[in-house]
C-alpha positions in Angstrom: 0.1 0.0 0.0 1.2 3.1 -0.9 0.5 5.8 1.8 1.2 9.2 0.6 1.4 11.5 -2.5 3.4 11.0 -5.6 6.4 9.1 -4.6 10.1 9.0 -6.0 11.1 12.2 -7.3 14.9 13.4 -6.7 16.1 16.1 -5.3 19.1 15.8 -7.0 19.3 16.1 -10.7 20.0 12.2 -12.1 22.0 13.4 -15.2 24.2 16.2 -16.4 22.1 19.1 -17.8 18.8 17.5 -16.5 16.0 19.5 -16.0 14.6 18.5 -13.0 12.8 20.8 -10.4 13.5 20.1 -6.7 10.4 18.3 -5.4 11.4 18.4 -1.7 13.5 21.0 0.2 15.7 19.6 3.0 18.5 22.0 3.9 21.9 20.1 4.0 22.9 19.8 8.0 26.0 19.0 10.0 25.4 17.2 13.2 28.3 15.9 15.8 27.9 12.0 16.6 28.9 10.2 19.8 30.3 7.4 17.7 31.9 9.3 14.6 35.1 11.8 14.7 34.2 15.4 13.6 31.1 16.7 11.9 28.7 14.3 9.9 27.5 16.0 7.0 24.2 14.7 5.8 22.6 15.6 2.6 18.8 14.5 1.3 19.0 12.6 -1.9 15.3 11.0 -2.6 11.8 9.8 -1.4 10.2 7.0 -2.7 7.8 3.9 -1.7 10.2 1.0 -0.2 7.8 -1.6 -1.7 9.3 -0.7 -5.3 12.7 -1.3 -4.2 13.0 -3.4 -1.1 9.6 -5.2 -0.7 9.3 -3.3 2.4 6.1 -1.3 3.5 7.6 1.8 3.9 8.4 5.4 2.7 12.1 5.2 2.2 13.9 8.6 2.6 17.1 8.2 1.7 20.2 10.4 2.9 24.3 10.7 2.4 25.2 11.0 5.8 29.4 11.1 6.2 29.2 10.0 2.6 27.4 7.0 3.8 23.7 5.9 2.0 21.4 6.0 4.9 17.4 4.9 4.4 15.1 6.5 6.9 12.1 4.0 6.5 9.1 5.4 7.7 6.1 2.8 8.0 3.0 3.2 5.8 1.0 1.7 9.1 2.1 4.7 11.1 1.5 6.9 8.6 -2.1 5.5 7.8 -2.7 5.3 11.8 -1.8 8.9 12.2 -4.0 10.0 9.5 -6.9 7.8 10.9 -6.5 9.3 14.7 -5.2 12.9 13.8 -7.4 13.3 10.4 -4.2 14.7 8.7 -2.3 13.2 5.9 1.3 14.0 5.7 2.7 15.1 2.4 6.0 13.8 1.1 7.6 17.3 2.0 6.7 16.6 5.6 7.9 13.1 5.6 11.2 14.1 4.3 11.6 17.0 7.1 10.6 14.2 9.7 13.0 11.6 8.4 15.8 14.4 8.7 15.2 15.2 12.2 15.0 11.5 13.0 18.5 11.1 11.4 19.7 14.0 12.8 18.6 13.1 16.4 20.1 9.2 15.8 23.3 10.6 14.6 23.2 12.9 17.8 22.9 9.9 20.1 25.1 7.5 18.5 23.9 6.0 15.6 26.6 4.8 13.2 25.8 5.7 9.4 27.5 2.4 8.3 24.3 0.6 9.3 22.6 2.2 6.6 18.9 2.1 7.7 16.8 3.6 10.4 13.2 2.7 11.2 10.5 5.2 12.2 7.2 3.7 14.1 4.1 5.2 15.2 5.4 6.4 18.5 8.4 8.1 16.9 6.4 9.3 13.9 3.7 11.1 16.0 6.3 12.6 18.4 8.5 13.9 15.5 5.4 15.4 13.9 4.3 17.2 17.2 8.1 18.1 17.5 8.0 19.9 13.9 5.1 21.6 14.4 3.1 19.5 12.1 0.4 18.0 14.0 
C-alpha cells in the first residue's frame, strides 16, 4: 500500500543538464555524532516507496550521511494510523522533514551510518510530527 502522495521524485538531477525541479527542500546539515569523529555532513537524496525497491511497507527517505547511504524507513502502517487518528495526511515534504530530524537525532545519540537503515514507527512518527509543528 502506498500511503502518501507522489513518490519517487529526486531532489538532485540524475544526469548532467537534466531539467529536474527540486521536489523537496531538505537543507543539508551537519551533526556531531558520539560514535564518529568530527561533524557528519548529511544531505537528502530522495524519497520513494520502499515496496518498489525493497519490498518493504515503508516510505524510504534516502540521505548521504558522512558519505554513507542511509535509509530512514517510515512505516506506512504508522502513516495510516496517524491519518486515521489525527485526520491529517502527511505530505511528502513533511515526511522528508521528519526523516531528516529522525536521522539528526539518531546521529547525535550515537547511531553509526554504516548500519544503513533506520526505522520510524508509530510513536516516533507522531512525536516528530508534533515536534516539527506538523500536528
